[in-house]
C-alpha positions in Angstrom: 0.0 -0.2 0.0 2.7 2.4 1.0 4.6 1.5 -2.2 1.5 2.4 -4.4 0.8 5.4 -2.4 4.5 6.9 -3.1 4.0 6.0 -6.5 0.7 7.8 -6.9 2.2 10.9 -5.1 5.4 11.3 -7.2 3.0 10.9 -10.3 0.7 13.7 -9.2 3.9 15.7 -8.6 5.0 14.9 -12.2 1.5 15.8 -13.8 1.7 19.5 -12.0 5.2 20.0 -12.8 4.8 18.8 -16.6 1.9 20.9 -17.0 3.2 24.0 -15.3 6.6 23.8 -17.4 5.4 22.6 -20.8 1.6 23.6 -21.2 1.3 26.4 -19.1 -0.5 28.0 -22.2 -2.5 25.0 -23.4 -4.2 23.7 -20.1 -6.4 25.7 -17.7 -7.2 23.2 -14.9 -5.9 19.6 -14.0 -8.2 18.1 -11.6 -7.8 15.0 -9.3 -11.0 12.8 -7.8 -11.5 9.4 -6.5 -9.8 7.3 -4.2 -6.6 9.4 -4.3 -8.7 11.9 -2.3 -11.3 10.4 -0.3 -9.3 7.6 1.6 -10.4 4.5 -0.2 -7.4 3.8 -2.1 -5.9 0.1 -2.0 -2.4 -1.2 -3.4 -3.7 -1.4 -6.9 -5.4 1.9 -7.1 -4.6 4.4 -9.8 -4.8 8.4 -9.8 -8.1 9.6 -11.2 -7.1 12.5 -13.0 -8.5 14.8 -15.8 -7.7 18.2 -17.3 -9.2 21.0 -19.2 -7.4 21.8 -22.5 -7.3 25.8 -23.2 -6.0 25.0 -26.9 -5.5 22.1 -29.1 -2.0 21.7 -28.1 -3.0 21.1 -24.8 -5.1 17.9 -25.8 -1.9 16.5 -26.4 -1.1 16.0 -22.7 -3.6 13.1 -22.5 -1.9 9.8 -22.1 -2.7 6.3 -21.1 0.1 3.7 -19.5 0.5 0.9 -17.2 3.0 1.8 -13.7 4.0 -0.9 -11.7 1.2 -3.1 -12.8 -1.8 -0.6 -12.6 -3.3 1.5 -15.4 -3.3 5.0 -15.6 -5.5 7.5 -17.9 -5.0 11.2 -17.8 -7.8 12.5 -20.1 -9.4 15.8 -21.3 -12.4 17.3 -20.3 -13.8 20.5 -21.6 -15.3 23.2 -19.4 -18.7 22.5 -21.2 -19.0 19.2 -20.1 -18.2 20.3 -16.6 -20.8 22.7 -16.9 -23.5 20.2 -17.8 -22.4 18.0 -14.9 -23.0 21.2 -12.6 -26.4 21.6 -14.0 -27.2 18.0 -13.6 -27.5 17.5 -17.2 -24.8 15.0 -17.2 -23.5 12.0 -14.9 -20.4 11.8 -13.0 -21.3 14.8 -10.3 -18.3 13.4 -8.2 -15.7 14.7 -11.0 -17.1 18.5 -9.9 -18.5 17.9 -6.5 -15.8 15.7 -5.0 -12.7 17.0 -6.9 -9.7 19.1 -6.3 -8.1 21.3 -8.8 -4.1 20.1 -8.7 -3.3 22.9 -11.0 -4.9 26.0 -12.3 -3.5 28.3 -15.1 -4.6 31.2 -13.3 -6.9 32.5 -10.6 -9.9 32.8 -12.9 -9.5 29.3 -13.9 -9.6 28.4 -10.4 -12.5 30.6 -9.4 -14.3 29.1 -12.5 -13.9 25.5 -11.3 -15.0 26.6 -7.9 -18.0 28.6 -9.2 -19.0 25.3 -11.0 -18.6 23.4 -7.6 -21.3 26.0 -6.1 -23.8 25.6 -9.3 -23.8 21.8 -8.4 -24.8 22.6 -4.7 -27.3 25.0 -6.1 -28.8 22.5 -8.7 -28.9 19.7 -6.1 -31.1 22.2 -3.7 -33.6 23.1 -6.6 -36.5 21.1 -6.3 -37.6 21.8 -9.7 -34.2 20.8 -11.2 -33.9 17.7 -9.2 -37.4 16.4 -10.3 -36.9 17.0 -13.8 -33.5 15.2 -14.0 -34.4 12.5 -11.9 -37.5 11.8 -14.2 -35.2 12.1 -17.3 -32.7 9.3 -15.5 -35.9 7.1 -15.2 -36.9 7.6 -18.9 -33.3 6.4 -19.6 -33.6 3.5 -17.7 -36.7 2.6 -19.1 -35.8 3.1 -22.6 -33.0 0.5 -22.1 -35.5 -1.9 -20.7 -37.5 -1.3 -23.6 -34.8 -2.2 -25.8 -34.3 -5.7 -24.5 -34.8 -8.1 -27.1 -35.4 -12.0 -26.8 -32.6 -12.7 -29.4 -30.0 -10.5 -27.2 -26.9 -12.4 -26.1 -26.8 -13.1 -22.6 -23.6 -11.1 -22.1 -25.3 -8.1 -23.7 -28.7 -8.5 -21.4 -26.6 -8.5 -18.4 -24.5 -5.3 -19.4 -27.8 -3.4 -20.1 -29.2 -4.5 -16.7 -26.0 -3.2 -15.0 -26.8 0.2 -16.8 -30.6 0.1 -16.0 -29.9 -0.4 -12.3 -27.0 2.0 -12.0 -29.3 4.7 -13.9 -32.4 4.0 -11.7 -30.3 4.6 -8.5 -29.1 7.9 -10.0 -32.6 9.0 -10.3 -33.3 7.9 -6.8 -30.2 9.7 -5.4 -31.3 13.2 -7.5 -34.7 12.9 -6.3 -33.3 13.2 -2.9 -31.0 16.1 -3.6 -28.0 14.1 -3.7 -25.7 11.9 -5.8 -23.2 9.0 -5.2 -20.0 10.7 -4.2 -17.7 7.4 -4.4 -19.4 6.5 -7.9 -20.1 2.9 -8.7 -17.9 1.8 -5.6 -20.4 2.1 -2.9 -23.4 2.7 -5.1 -25.5 -0.1 -3.5 -24.5 0.5 -0.2 -25.3 4.1 -0.3 -28.5 3.8 -2.2 -29.4 1.8 1.3 -28.7 4.9 3.4 -31.1 7.6 1.7 -33.4 8.4 4.4 -37.1 7.5 3.8 -36.5 5.1 0.7 -38.5 2.2 0.6 -36.8 -0.8 1.2 -38.2 -2.2 -2.1 -35.7 -0.1 -4.1 -32.4 -1.3 -2.9 -33.8 -4.9 -2.5 -34.9 -4.7 -5.9 -31.6 -3.4 -7.1 -30.0 -6.4 -5.3 -32.4 -8.8 -6.9 -31.2 -7.9 -10.2 -27.9 -8.8 -9.5 -28.8 -12.0 -7.8 -31.2 -13.2 -10.3 -30.7 -16.8 -11.3 -30.4 -16.1 -15.1 -30.9 -13.2 -17.4 -34.9 -13.9 -17.7 -35.3 -13.4 -14.1 -33.0 -10.6 -13.9 -34.9 -9.0 -16.5 -38.4 -9.5 -14.7 -36.4 -8.2 -11.7 -35.3 -5.0 -13.5 -38.9 -4.1 -14.9 -40.1 -4.5 -10.9 -37.4 -2.3 -9.8 -38.4 0.2 -12.8 -41.9 0.4 -11.4 -41.2 0.7 -7.7 -38.5 3.6 -8.5 -41.6 5.4 -10.8 -43.8 5.2 -7.8 -41.4 6.3 -5.4 -40.6 9.3 -7.7 -44.5 10.2 -8.4 -44.1 10.2 -11.9 -46.6 10.6 -14.5 -44.2 9.7 -17.6 -44.9 6.1 -19.1 -42.5 3.6 -20.5 -41.2 4.8 -23.9 -41.2 2.7 -27.2 -38.4 0.4 -27.8 -35.6 2.3 -29.7 -33.9 0.6 -32.3 -30.7 -1.1 -31.1 -27.9 -1.7 -33.4 -24.6 -3.8 -32.6 -21.4 -2.1 -33.3 -20.0 -2.5 -36.6 -16.7 -4.5 -36.5 -13.8 -2.5 -38.0 -10.2 -3.3 -39.0 -7.6 -3.8 -36.7 -6.2 -0.7 -35.1 -3.6 -2.1 -32.7 -2.3 1.3 -31.5 -5.9 2.2 -30.7 -6.4 -1.1 -29.0 -3.3 -0.7 -27.0 -4.6 2.7 -25.6 -8.0 1.3 -24.8 -6.2 -1.7 -22.9 -4.1 0.7 -21.0 -7.2 2.6 -20.1 -8.9 -0.3 -19.0 -6.4 -2.3 -17.2 -7.3 -1.0 -13.8 -10.8 -2.2 -14.6 -9.7 -5.7 -15.2 -8.2 -5.4 -11.8 -11.3 -3.9 -10.1 -13.2 -7.1 -11.2 -10.8 -9.5 -9.7 -10.2 -7.7 -6.7 -14.0 -7.4 -6.0 -14.3 -11.3 -6.7 -11.9 -12.2 -4.4 -13.3 -9.9 -1.7 -16.7 -11.6 -2.5 -18.5 -8.4 -3.5 -20.4 -9.7 -5.9 -22.4 -6.3 -6.7 -19.3 -4.3 -7.1 -17.8 -7.1 -9.0 -21.0 -7.0 -11.4 -21.0 -3.5 -12.0 -17.2 -3.4 -12.5 -17.6 -6.0 -14.9 -20.5 -4.2 -16.7 -18.2 -1.4 -17.0 -15.5 -3.7 -18.5 -17.9 -5.3 -21.0 -19.0 -2.0 -22.2 -15.5 -0.9 -23.4 -14.6 -4.6 -24.7 -17.6 -4.2 -27.2 -16.2 -0.9 -28.0 -13.1 -2.5 -28.7 -14.7 -4.5 -31.7 -15.0 -1.1 -33.5 -11.2 -1.0 -33.5 -11.1 -4.5 -34.9 -10.8 -6.0 -31.4 -12.1 -9.7 -30.7 -15.4 -10.0 -29.1 -15.3 -11.3 -25.6 -18.8 -11.9 -24.0 -17.2 -11.4 -20.4 -20.7 -11.5 -18.9 -21.8 -14.6 -20.5 -23.1 -17.2 -17.9 -22.7 -14.7 -15.0 -23.9 -15.6 -11.7 -23.5 -13.9 -8.5 -22.4 -17.0 -6.4 -19.6 -18.1 -9.2 -17.0 -15.0 -8.9 -14.4 -17.4 -9.2 -15.5 -18.1 -12.9 -15.8 -14.4 -13.3 -12.3 -13.8 -12.1 -10.7 -16.3 -14.2 -13.0 -15.4 -17.3 -11.7 -11.8 -16.7 -8.1 -12.9 -16.5 -8.5 -14.9 -19.5 -9.9 -12.2 -21.6 -7.2 -9.7 -20.5 -4.4 -12.2 -21.5 -6.0 -12.6 -24.8 -6.4 -9.3 -25.5 -2.7 -8.3 -24.8 -1.4 -11.2 -27.0 -3.9 -9.9 -29.9 -2.8 -6.4 -29.6 0.8 -7.5 -29.5 0.5 -10.1 -32.5 -0.9 -7.2 -34.5 2.1 -4.7 -33.7 0.5 -2.8 -31.3 2.7 -1.5 -28.0 1.5 -1.3 -24.8 3.1 1.4 -22.9 4.2 -0.2 -19.4 6.8 1.0 -17.1 8.0 -1.3 -14.0 8.8 1.7 -11.7 8.2 5.1 -11.7 11.7 6.0 -12.2 11.2 3.9 -15.8 8.2 6.0 -16.6 10.1 9.3 -15.7 13.0 8.4 -18.0 10.8 8.0 -20.9 9.5 11.4 -20.2 5.6 10.0 -19.7 5.9 9.0 -23.1 2.1 9.7 -24.8 
């Protein structure tokens, strides 16, 4: 744990110094959030970090890499996206509300970020705003339910079910003027702590994950959808099923796949770590996120990996083994097609390479 903390501290200093030295006129803000700040880091935790580019050159600071076995992703977010988050028009509220400006180009940039944090607090306090946004989240989840098809592969069904329960949980939290400050990491636990929440909602959330098979899980998701509809006192009805198209496979882009793998290598760790801890809900949610990005990888010519095929909450050893197998296969596929995965055994090796993008 101390070794990873030391690496992360050195990396944070490297980020600040590099931006201040090489991108002073090109980046407005660098922000850290997540486990590095909230005290929930473990020996395999990365540093969650994004930056706000000021110029096109500023975007060049974006990079993904693997350092001492853990993947890192330093990525750009425009001011417009942060404004949407503060107004509850987008998800990921912790990126604004539970974040710290590691670097600000000037006082104006720092004040702009503080103003967005205040806007987020005001949005959450606005009854009309939260009711409207919560209803929108419910409609989003209902649209996913309506889009479930009998001919869907089991892995795709489980993935959509994960998005459905997470989105319904977001709707409930917003209805109660809050959001999940630790993201998915504690979503189920924090859902159960919302004052005055009917037990049927957290129970229904859990019932989806613990269903015997995808058919039973879909039934549980529909029940949960109805429970949330009643709790939010909504008048809207189930939308029609939207046409859902599977992503078209693309030609192999090994360089892009290598970057994608670097970006999600920490998610492979999260799935396995949750399985080892017996945390089946977090293991499921992490696997859902991983499945989604693996599916995205097929558009870059990557293989199709039905990670969630055969998922069962009591068979976490199988999920962990499948995750390990998929990771090994994806790495081999990338290297066989000429891709280079940026990996460094130590911070010294990373620093010597100049944090090559």
